[in-house]
DSSP file (Angstrom, degrees, kcal/mol; ACC not computed):
  #  RESIDUE AA STRUCTURE BP1 BP2  ACC     N-H-->O    O-->H-N    N-H-->O    O-->H-N    TCO  KAPPA ALPHA  PHI   PSI    X-CA   Y-CA   Z-CA
    1    1 A X              0   0    0      0, 0.0    33,-0.1     0, 0.0    30,-0.0   0.000 360.0 360.0 360.0 138.6   31.1   22.6   35.8
    2    2 A X        -     0   0    0     31,-0.2    31,-0.1     1,-0.1     4,-0.0  -0.333 360.0-145.1 -66.6 146.4   31.3   25.7   38.0
    3    3 A X  S    S+     0   0    0      1,-0.1     2,-0.4     2,-0.1    -1,-0.1   0.601  81.7  44.0 -90.9  -9.9   29.1   25.6   41.0
    4    4 A X  S    S-     0   0    0     29,-0.1     2,-0.1     0, 0.0    -1,-0.1  -0.976  90.3-105.4-133.0 149.2   28.3   29.3   41.0
    5    5 A X        -     0   0    0     -2,-0.4     2,-0.2     2,-0.0    28,-0.1  -0.434  35.6-168.5 -71.8 143.2   27.3   31.6   38.1
    6    6 A X    >   -     0   0    0     27,-0.2     3,-1.4    -2,-0.1    -1,-0.0  -0.567  42.2 -84.0-117.8-172.4   29.9   34.0   36.9
    7    7 A X  T 3  S+     0   0    0      1,-0.3    -2,-0.0    -2,-0.2    -1,-0.0   0.772 126.2  49.5 -66.2 -26.6   29.6   37.0   34.5
    8    8 A X  T 3  S+     0   0    0     25,-0.1    28,-0.8     2,-0.1    -1,-0.3   0.359  86.6 116.9 -94.8   5.7   29.9   34.8   31.4
    9    9 A X  B <   -A   35   0A   0     -3,-1.4     2,-0.5    26,-0.2    26,-0.3  -0.367  52.8-147.9 -79.4 156.4   27.3   32.3   32.4
   10   10 A X        -     0   0    0     24,-3.4    24,-0.4    21,-0.3     2,-0.2  -0.956  13.8-141.0-124.0 110.2   24.1   31.7   30.4
   11   11 A X        -     0   0    0     -2,-0.5     2,-0.5    22,-0.1    21,-0.2  -0.466   7.4-148.5 -75.7 142.9   21.0   30.7   32.4
   12   12 A X        -     0   0    0     -2,-0.2    20,-0.1     1,-0.2     3,-0.1  -0.954   5.1-161.5-111.7 128.7   18.7   28.1   31.0
   13   13 A X        +     0   0    0     -2,-0.5     2,-0.3     1,-0.2    -1,-0.2   0.954  64.6   8.3 -77.2 -53.9   15.0   28.5   31.9
   14   14 A X        -     0   0    0      0, 0.0     2,-0.5     0, 0.0    -1,-0.2  -0.955  68.9-116.7-138.4 146.5   13.4   25.2   31.2
   15   15 A X        -     0   0    0     -2,-0.3     3,-0.5     1,-0.1    10,-0.0  -0.735  12.7-164.1 -85.3 123.1   14.4   21.6   30.3
   16   16 A X  S    S+     0   0    0     -2,-0.5     3,-0.2     1,-0.2    -1,-0.1   0.557  86.6  64.1 -78.6  -6.2   13.1   20.5   26.9
   17   17 A X    >   +     0   0    0      1,-0.2     3,-1.5     7,-0.1     4,-0.3  -0.318  56.4 142.3-112.7  49.1   14.0   16.9   27.9
   18   18 A X  T 3  S+     0   0    0     -3,-0.5     3,-0.3     1,-0.3    -1,-0.2   0.860  80.9  35.2 -57.9 -38.2   11.6   16.4   30.9
   19   19 A X  T 3  S+     0   0    0     -3,-0.2    -1,-0.3     1,-0.2     3,-0.1   0.228  93.2  93.7-101.7  13.4   10.9   12.7   29.9
   20   20 A X  S <  S-     0   0    0     -3,-1.5    -1,-0.2     1,-0.3     4,-0.2   0.544  94.3 -84.2 -89.3  -6.2   14.4   11.8   28.6
   21   21 A X     >  -     0   0    0     -3,-0.3     4,-1.7    -4,-0.3    -1,-0.3  -0.417  38.8 -79.8 123.3 161.4   16.0   10.4   31.7
   22   22 A X  H  > S+     0   0    0      1,-0.2     4,-2.6     2,-0.2     5,-0.2   0.852 118.8  56.9 -68.2 -35.5   17.7   11.4   34.9
   23   23 A X  H  > S+     0   0    0      1,-0.2     4,-2.0     2,-0.2    -1,-0.2   0.943 111.8  40.8 -65.1 -47.2   21.2   11.9   33.4
   24   24 A X  H  > S+     0   0    0      1,-0.2     4,-2.0     2,-0.2    -1,-0.2   0.864 113.7  55.2 -66.9 -33.7   20.1   14.4   30.8
   25   25 A X  H  X S+     0   0    0     -4,-1.7     4,-2.0     2,-0.2    -2,-0.2   0.920 108.1  48.1 -64.8 -43.6   17.8   16.1   33.3
   26   26 A X  H  X S+     0   0    0     -4,-2.6     4,-1.8     1,-0.2    -1,-0.2   0.886 109.0  54.2 -66.2 -36.8   20.7   16.5   35.7
   27   27 A X  H  X S+     0   0    0     -4,-2.0     4,-1.0     1,-0.2    -1,-0.2   0.908 108.9  48.3 -63.3 -38.4   22.9   18.0   32.9
   28   28 A X  H  < S+     0   0    0     -4,-2.0     4,-0.5     1,-0.2    -1,-0.2   0.856 106.8  56.1 -69.6 -32.7   20.1   20.5   32.2
   29   29 A X  H >< S+     0   0    0     -4,-2.0     3,-0.6     1,-0.2    -1,-0.2   0.871 111.0  44.7 -64.0 -32.8   20.0   21.4   35.9
   30   30 A X  H >< S+     0   0    0     -4,-1.8     3,-1.9     1,-0.2    -1,-0.2   0.661  93.4  83.0 -82.5 -15.3   23.7   22.2   35.8
   31   31 A X  G >< S+     0   0    0     -4,-1.0     3,-2.2     1,-0.3   -21,-0.3   0.761  70.2  77.8 -63.6 -21.8   23.4   24.1   32.5
   32   32 A X  G <  S+     0   0    0     -3,-0.6    -1,-0.3    -4,-0.5    -2,-0.1   0.733  98.0  46.9 -62.8 -14.4   22.4   27.3   34.3
   33   33 A X  G <  S+     0   0    0     -3,-1.9    -1,-0.3   -24,-0.1   -31,-0.2   0.405  92.7 105.1-102.7   0.9   26.0   27.7   35.1
   34   34 A X  S <  S-     0   0    0     -3,-2.2   -24,-3.4   -24,-0.4     2,-0.1  -0.392  75.0-108.9 -80.4 157.2   27.4   27.0   31.7
   35   35 A X  B  >  -A    9   0A   0    -26,-0.3     4,-2.5    -2,-0.1     5,-0.2  -0.346  36.0-104.2 -72.6 165.8   28.7   29.6   29.3
   36   36 A X  H  > S+     0   0    0    -28,-0.8     4,-2.2     1,-0.2     5,-0.1   0.901 122.4  49.4 -60.6 -39.9   26.6   30.5   26.3
   37   37 A X  H  > S+     0   0    0      2,-0.2     4,-2.1     1,-0.2    -1,-0.2   0.913 111.3  48.5 -66.0 -43.1   28.9   28.5   24.0
   38   38 A X  H  > S+     0   0    0      1,-0.2     4,-2.3     2,-0.2    -2,-0.2   0.897 111.3  51.3 -61.5 -42.0   28.8   25.5   26.3
   39   39 A X  H  X S+     0   0    0     -4,-2.5     4,-2.2     1,-0.2    -2,-0.2   0.892 109.0  50.2 -63.3 -41.0   25.0   25.7   26.4
   40   40 A X  H  X S+     0   0    0     -4,-2.2     4,-2.2     2,-0.2    -1,-0.2   0.892 110.4  50.7 -63.6 -40.8   24.8   25.9   22.6
   41   41 A X  H  X S+     0   0    0     -4,-2.1     4,-2.0     2,-0.2    -2,-0.2   0.895 110.2  48.1 -64.5 -41.6   27.0   22.8   22.4
   42   42 A X  H  X S+     0   0    0     -4,-2.3     4,-2.5     2,-0.2    -1,-0.2   0.902 110.7  52.4 -66.1 -41.4   24.9   20.8   24.8
   43   43 A X  H  X S+     0   0    0     -4,-2.2     4,-2.8     2,-0.2    -2,-0.2   0.894 107.9  51.3 -58.2 -42.9   21.8   21.9   22.9
   44   44 A X  H  X S+     0   0    0     -4,-2.2     4,-2.7     2,-0.2    -1,-0.2   0.909 109.4  51.1 -64.2 -41.0   23.3   20.7   19.7
   45   45 A X  H  X S+     0   0    0     -4,-2.0     4,-2.3     2,-0.2    -2,-0.2   0.947 112.7  44.4 -59.6 -49.4   24.1   17.3   21.3
   46   46 A X  H  X S+     0   0    0     -4,-2.5     4,-2.1     2,-0.2    -2,-0.2   0.901 113.8  49.8 -65.3 -39.1   20.6   16.8   22.6
   47   47 A X  H  X S+     0   0    0     -4,-2.8     4,-2.5     1,-0.2    -1,-0.2   0.906 110.5  51.4 -63.7 -41.3   19.0   17.9   19.3
   48   48 A X  H  X S+     0   0    0     -4,-2.7     4,-2.2     1,-0.2    -2,-0.2   0.882 108.8  50.9 -60.8 -39.4   21.3   15.5   17.5
   49   49 A X  H  X S+     0   0    0     -4,-2.3     4,-2.0     2,-0.2    -2,-0.2   0.905 110.4  48.8 -65.2 -39.4   20.2   12.7   19.8
   50   50 A X  H  X S+     0   0    0     -4,-2.1     4,-2.2     2,-0.2    -2,-0.2   0.902 111.4  49.6 -67.2 -40.7   16.6   13.5   19.1
   51   51 A X  H  X S+     0   0    0     -4,-2.5     4,-2.7     1,-0.2    -1,-0.2   0.872 109.0  52.9 -64.9 -36.9   17.2   13.6   15.4
   52   52 A X  H  X S+     0   0    0     -4,-2.2     4,-2.6     2,-0.2    -1,-0.2   0.908 107.4  51.8 -64.6 -41.1   19.0   10.2   15.7
   53   53 A X  H  X S+     0   0    0     -4,-2.0     4,-2.3     2,-0.2    -2,-0.2   0.933 111.5  46.5 -57.2 -48.5   15.9    8.8   17.5
   54   54 A X  H  X S+     0   0    0     -4,-2.2     4,-2.5     1,-0.2    -2,-0.2   0.929 113.4  48.6 -63.4 -45.3   13.6   10.0   14.7
   55   55 A X  H  X S+     0   0    0     -4,-2.7     4,-2.4     1,-0.2    -1,-0.2   0.873 110.4  51.5 -63.1 -38.0   15.9    8.6   12.0
   56   56 A X  H  X S+     0   0    0     -4,-2.6     4,-2.3     2,-0.2    -1,-0.2   0.905 110.2  49.2 -64.6 -41.5   16.2    5.3   13.8
   57   57 A X  H  X S+     0   0    0     -4,-2.3     4,-2.4     2,-0.2    -2,-0.2   0.910 111.4  49.2 -63.5 -42.3   12.4    5.1   14.0
   58   58 A X  H  X S+     0   0    0     -4,-2.5     4,-2.6     1,-0.2    -2,-0.2   0.903 110.3  51.0 -63.5 -40.9   12.1    5.9   10.2
   59   59 A X  H  X S+     0   0    0     -4,-2.4     4,-2.6     1,-0.2    -1,-0.2   0.901 109.6  51.0 -64.3 -40.9   14.7    3.3    9.5
   60   60 A X  H  X S+     0   0    0     -4,-2.3     4,-2.2     2,-0.2    -2,-0.2   0.923 110.6  47.6 -60.5 -46.8   12.7    0.8   11.5
   61   61 A X  H  X S+     0   0    0     -4,-2.4     4,-2.6     1,-0.2    -2,-0.2   0.914 113.3  48.6 -60.8 -44.5    9.5    1.6    9.6
   62   62 A X  H  X S+     0   0    0     -4,-2.6     4,-2.4     1,-0.2    -2,-0.2   0.898 110.0  51.7 -63.5 -39.8   11.3    1.3    6.3
   63   63 A X  H  X S+     0   0    0     -4,-2.6     4,-2.3     2,-0.2    -1,-0.2   0.911 110.7  48.1 -63.6 -42.0   12.8   -2.0    7.3
   64   64 A X  H  X S+     0   0    0     -4,-2.2     4,-2.5     2,-0.2    -2,-0.2   0.920 111.8  50.3 -64.5 -41.7    9.3   -3.4    8.2
   65   65 A X  H  X S+     0   0    0     -4,-2.6     4,-2.6     1,-0.2    -2,-0.2   0.905 110.6  48.7 -62.9 -40.3    7.9   -2.1    5.0
   66   66 A X  H  X S+     0   0    0     -4,-2.4     4,-2.6     2,-0.2    -1,-0.2   0.895 111.3  50.3 -66.8 -40.4   10.6   -3.7    3.0
   67   67 A X  H  X S+     0   0    0     -4,-2.3     4,-2.2     2,-0.2    -2,-0.2   0.897 111.2  48.7 -61.3 -42.7   10.1   -7.0    4.9
   68   68 A X  H  X S+     0   0    0     -4,-2.5     4,-2.6     2,-0.2    -2,-0.2   0.915 112.0  49.2 -65.4 -42.8    6.4   -6.9    4.2
   69   69 A X  H  X S+     0   0    0     -4,-2.6     4,-2.6     2,-0.2    -2,-0.2   0.919 111.4  49.3 -62.8 -41.8    7.0   -6.2    0.5
   70   70 A X  H  X S+     0   0    0     -4,-2.6     4,-2.2     2,-0.2    -2,-0.2   0.906 111.2  49.3 -63.6 -41.0    9.5   -9.1    0.3
   71   71 A X  H  X S+     0   0    0     -4,-2.2     4,-2.2     2,-0.2    -1,-0.2   0.913 111.7  48.7 -64.6 -43.4    7.0  -11.4    1.9
   72   72 A X  H  X S+     0   0    0     -4,-2.6     4,-2.5     1,-0.2    -2,-0.2   0.919 111.6  49.7 -62.0 -43.6    4.3  -10.3   -0.5
   73   73 A X  H  X S+     0   0    0     -4,-2.6     4,-2.6     1,-0.2    -1,-0.2   0.866 109.5  51.0 -62.5 -38.7    6.5  -10.8   -3.5
   74   74 A X  H  X S+     0   0    0     -4,-2.2     4,-2.5     2,-0.2    -1,-0.2   0.901 111.1  48.7 -66.1 -40.1    7.5  -14.3   -2.3
   75   75 A X  H  X S+     0   0    0     -4,-2.2     4,-2.6     2,-0.2    -2,-0.2   0.934 112.8  47.4 -65.7 -45.0    3.8  -15.2   -1.9
   76   76 A X  H  X S+     0   0    0     -4,-2.5     4,-3.0     2,-0.2     5,-0.3   0.926 111.9  50.6 -60.5 -45.0    3.0  -13.8   -5.4
   77   77 A X  H  X S+     0   0    0     -4,-2.6     4,-2.6     1,-0.2     5,-0.2   0.938 112.0  47.4 -58.5 -47.9    6.0  -15.8   -6.8
   78   78 A X  H  X S+     0   0    0     -4,-2.5     4,-2.1     2,-0.2    -1,-0.2   0.924 113.1  48.9 -57.3 -47.6    4.8  -19.0   -5.2
   79   79 A X  H  X S+     0   0    0     -4,-2.6     4,-2.0     1,-0.2    -2,-0.2   0.938 114.5  43.8 -58.7 -51.0    1.3  -18.4   -6.4
   80   80 A X  H  X S+     0   0    0     -4,-3.0     4,-2.9     1,-0.2    -1,-0.2   0.867 110.2  55.8 -67.8 -36.8    2.3  -17.7  -10.0
   81   81 A X  H  X S+     0   0    0     -4,-2.6     4,-2.5    -5,-0.3    -1,-0.2   0.914 108.0  48.4 -62.2 -40.9    4.8  -20.6  -10.1
   82   82 A X  H  X S+     0   0    0     -4,-2.1     4,-2.1    -5,-0.2    -2,-0.2   0.905 111.9  49.6 -65.4 -38.5    2.0  -23.0   -9.1
   83   83 A X  H  X S+     0   0    0     -4,-2.0     4,-2.5     2,-0.2    -2,-0.2   0.912 111.6  49.1 -65.2 -41.2   -0.2  -21.5  -11.8
   84   84 A X  H  X S+     0   0    0     -4,-2.9     4,-2.7     1,-0.2    -2,-0.2   0.903 110.2  50.7 -66.0 -37.3    2.6  -21.9  -14.4
   85   85 A X  H  X S+     0   0    0     -4,-2.5     4,-2.2     2,-0.2    -1,-0.2   0.898 110.7  49.7 -65.8 -37.8    3.1  -25.5  -13.3
   86   86 A X  H  X S+     0   0    0     -4,-2.1     4,-2.3     2,-0.2    -2,-0.2   0.904 111.7  47.7 -65.8 -41.2   -0.6  -26.2  -13.7
   87   87 A X  H  X S+     0   0    0     -4,-2.5     4,-2.7     2,-0.2    -2,-0.2   0.921 111.3  51.4 -63.6 -44.4   -0.6  -24.6  -17.2
   88   88 A X  H  X S+     0   0    0     -4,-2.7     4,-2.5     2,-0.2    -2,-0.2   0.903 109.2  50.7 -57.8 -43.4    2.5  -26.6  -18.1
   89   89 A X  H  X S+     0   0    0     -4,-2.2     4,-2.6     2,-0.2    -1,-0.2   0.928 110.4  49.0 -61.7 -46.9    0.8  -29.8  -16.9
   90   90 A X  H  X S+     0   0    0     -4,-2.3     4,-2.4     1,-0.2    -2,-0.2   0.927 112.4  48.6 -60.3 -44.5   -2.3  -29.1  -19.0
   91   91 A X  H  X S+     0   0    0     -4,-2.7     4,-2.3     1,-0.2    -1,-0.2   0.893 111.5  49.0 -64.5 -38.0   -0.2  -28.4  -22.1
   92   92 A X  H  X S+     0   0    0     -4,-2.5     4,-2.5     2,-0.2    -1,-0.2   0.921 111.3  50.3 -67.0 -41.5    1.8  -31.6  -21.6
   93   93 A X  H  X S+     0   0    0     -4,-2.6     4,-2.3     1,-0.2    -2,-0.2   0.910 111.6  48.1 -61.5 -41.9   -1.4  -33.6  -21.2
   94   94 A X  H  X S+     0   0    0     -4,-2.4     4,-2.7     2,-0.2    -1,-0.2   0.897 111.4  50.5 -66.0 -39.3   -2.9  -32.0  -24.4
   95   95 A X  H  X S+     0   0    0     -4,-2.3     4,-2.5     2,-0.2     5,-0.2   0.927 111.1  47.6 -65.8 -42.6    0.3  -32.7  -26.3
   96   96 A X  H  X S+     0   0    0     -4,-2.5     4,-2.4     1,-0.2    -1,-0.2   0.908 111.7  51.7 -64.5 -38.4    0.3  -36.4  -25.2
   97   97 A X  H  X S+     0   0    0     -4,-2.3     4,-1.0     1,-0.2    -2,-0.2   0.934 111.6  47.1 -60.5 -47.9   -3.4  -36.6  -26.2
   98   98 A X  H  < S+     0   0    0     -4,-2.7     3,-0.2     1,-0.2    -2,-0.2   0.878 114.6  45.2 -61.9 -41.2   -2.7  -35.2  -29.6
   99   99 A X  H  < S+     0   0    0     -4,-2.5    -2,-0.2     1,-0.2    -1,-0.2   0.901 120.9  36.5 -73.3 -41.0    0.3  -37.4  -30.2
  100  100 A X  H  < S+     0   0    0     -4,-2.4    -1,-0.2    -5,-0.2    -2,-0.2   0.364  86.1 118.6 -98.3   4.3   -1.4  -40.7  -29.0
  101  101 A X    ><  -     0   0    0     -4,-1.0     3,-0.6    -3,-0.2    21,-0.3  -0.419  66.3-131.5 -68.6 146.1   -4.9  -40.1  -30.3
  102  102 A X  T 3  S+     0   0    0      1,-0.2    -1,-0.1    21,-0.1    20,-0.1   0.849 105.1  34.7 -66.8 -34.0   -6.2  -42.7  -32.9
  103  103 A X  T 3  S+     0   0    0     18,-0.1     2,-0.4     2,-0.1    -1,-0.2   0.244  97.3 102.3-107.0  11.6   -7.5  -40.0  -35.2
  104  104 A X    <   -     0   0    0     -3,-0.6    18,-1.3    18,-0.3     2,-0.5  -0.771  56.7-147.0-104.4 141.4   -4.9  -37.3  -34.7
  105  105 A X  E     -B  121   0B   0     -2,-0.4     2,-0.5    16,-0.2    16,-0.2  -0.870  12.9-150.0-100.7 137.3   -2.0  -36.4  -37.0
  106  106 A X  E     -B  120   0B   0     14,-1.7    14,-1.3    -2,-0.5     2,-0.6  -0.911   3.0-150.9-106.8 133.7    1.2  -35.1  -35.4
  107  107 A X  E     -B  119   0B   0     -2,-0.5     2,-0.6    12,-0.2    12,-0.2  -0.915   8.6-160.2-106.6 119.8    3.4  -32.7  -37.3
  108  108 A X  E     +B  118   0B   0     10,-2.0    10,-1.4    -2,-0.6     2,-0.3  -0.888  16.2 177.9-104.0 115.6    7.0  -33.0  -36.4
  109  109 A X        +     0   0    0     -2,-0.6     8,-0.1     8,-0.2     7,-0.1  -0.710  56.0  27.5-112.4 164.7    9.1  -29.9  -37.3
  110  110 A X  S    S+     0   0    0      6,-0.4    -1,-0.1    -2,-0.3     7,-0.1   0.488  97.3  88.4  66.5   5.9   12.7  -29.0  -36.8
  111  111 A X  S    S+     0   0    0      5,-0.3     2,-0.3    -3,-0.1    -1,-0.1   0.610  78.2  67.4-101.2 -16.1   13.8  -32.6  -36.8
  112  112 A X  S >  S-     0   0    0      4,-0.5     3,-0.9    -4,-0.1    -2,-0.2  -0.785  93.9-100.1-104.1 148.5   14.3  -32.8  -40.5
  113  113 A X  G >  S+     0   0    0     -2,-0.3     3,-1.4     1,-0.2    -2,-0.1  -0.252 100.9  18.3 -63.2 152.2   17.0  -30.9  -42.5
  114  114 A X  G 3  S-     0   0    0      1,-0.3    -1,-0.2    -4,-0.1     0, 0.0   0.736 126.1 -72.1  59.9  28.3   16.0  -27.7  -44.3
  115  115 A X  G <  S+     0   0    0     -3,-0.9    -1,-0.3     1,-0.2    -2,-0.2   0.696  80.7 165.5  69.0  18.7   12.8  -27.2  -42.4
  116  116 A X    <   -     0   0    0     -3,-1.4    -4,-0.5    -4,-0.1     2,-0.4  -0.265  31.0-130.2 -67.7 158.5   11.0  -30.0  -44.1
  117  117 A X        -     0   0    0     -8,-0.1     2,-0.5    -7,-0.1    -8,-0.2  -0.924  14.7-160.2-115.6 135.9    7.7  -31.2  -42.4
  118  118 A X  E     -B  108   0B   0    -10,-1.4   -10,-2.0    -2,-0.4     2,-0.4  -0.967   6.7-167.5-116.4 125.8    7.0  -34.8  -41.7
  119  119 A X  E     +B  107   0B   0     -2,-0.5     2,-0.3   -12,-0.2   -12,-0.2  -0.945  12.3 168.3-114.7 133.0    3.4  -35.9  -41.2
  120  120 A X  E     -B  106   0B   0    -14,-1.3   -14,-1.7    -2,-0.4     2,-0.4  -0.981  28.5-126.6-141.5 155.9    2.5  -39.2  -39.7
  121  121 A X  E     -B  105   0B   0     -2,-0.3     2,-0.5   -16,-0.2   -16,-0.2  -0.815  17.8-142.2-102.9 140.2   -0.7  -40.8  -38.4
  122  122 A X              0   0    0    -18,-1.3   -18,-0.3    -2,-0.4   -22,-0.0  -0.878 360.0 360.0-102.4 131.2   -0.8  -42.4  -35.0
  123  123 A X              0   0    0     -2,-0.5   -21,-0.1   -20,-0.1    -1,-0.1   0.401 360.0 360.0-113.1 360.0   -2.9  -45.6  -34.6
């Protein structure tokens, strides 16, 4: 970078990156001696870096939201599986009760050819 301004230089009044760190601050201090095209290029770089920070933050938030959603879905799946297992247990218990009850008739289907029904009494 030239140490003195020439006729093609473009002065920069103020640094938009006051809190961005010493390296970028020193670059802005030197920008007063850059040509207009060089100043535009450096501005594009710093704007791109700021956009990247914003996009990284957005990605972080989206990742956290996805993890929270996955956790919630896993909890719901676990809850509903337990409920289904409880329902299955109740149905199995009722079926056993119906089959082995002294006064209950069990109807067995689909075991006989041509869809016949077989009725028997359990004692």
